[in-house]
Steps between C-alpha positions, in 0.01 A plus 500: 500500500333428174696478164472819300479506121869479466510198726225326306694556172820363650326198647325429170836541305673278755281201382720486186791411727332185626358375171761239466411354842241249590418648845359227743461714804490869578572674829481864587548750783166583648537866403227596238743620240698185511200280464363706210839480343489115527152484368575710191828316426327166516191613307695662206739203485227232478598358836172602689344159582581503875477720803787723624597403846586800722783458758594754765865399476505666165399849625752786444761578762351696781661846503355587854493873552611555142192359338375759253795731517715597197811316402698809590359505862566129526862505381577802711386314811721203383797730472442666837410152654190659652158344562596165355389283791136471361616363167479125427858368471634346188563169706134491587377568132746227382384245759133533402570511123733200522237315711236575228724386207643193664155384614336552167773342296524202729127438500455563117778294349563566123220765484535833344401758757413881439586707800398870491661698776685816561839662405662536835392132604642337195812721506567403853432129426733500202790700665495290812547184290784678307289492186428865429722622221783722597309811398318792647216440269169480677244226396249657268122493565365186356844359435529131439768319706528132445618299795562128507536277812661159487371404842831630655597837323318788323639602162416826319443415136360836383511844655304808460344396168 
């Protein structure tokens, strides 16, 4: 799915959020809208002198039979516990996301890394680590979440900026 005009405007404005960072590397979900968001953020923040590396581990959670349905339909199925066997589990999402972050942090010590991914993916990652704030607030489109890794633990420094 391509970014629409709203998405392009949001991605361009999101560049303001990373102006203070000297980005060394950029990674993105391979989905077109995520790659375009990363490109626009980097271009409009002056950090556009490198290639965005796509990584399948950053793709959005797979919702199985519920791909493309409304939130109401999805939440009704959750409440009724019906048809959920085709959905990627949170444990599976966390494993691939954690594998990505741990490998990138470990292989790029002391680098500032931009990662453009998807809301459910980062929410599951942060919640599983116990870092998601005690709130029902969803992560906004193009939100900045600053995560640090000290070679042992992840720390959430900024949330939903």
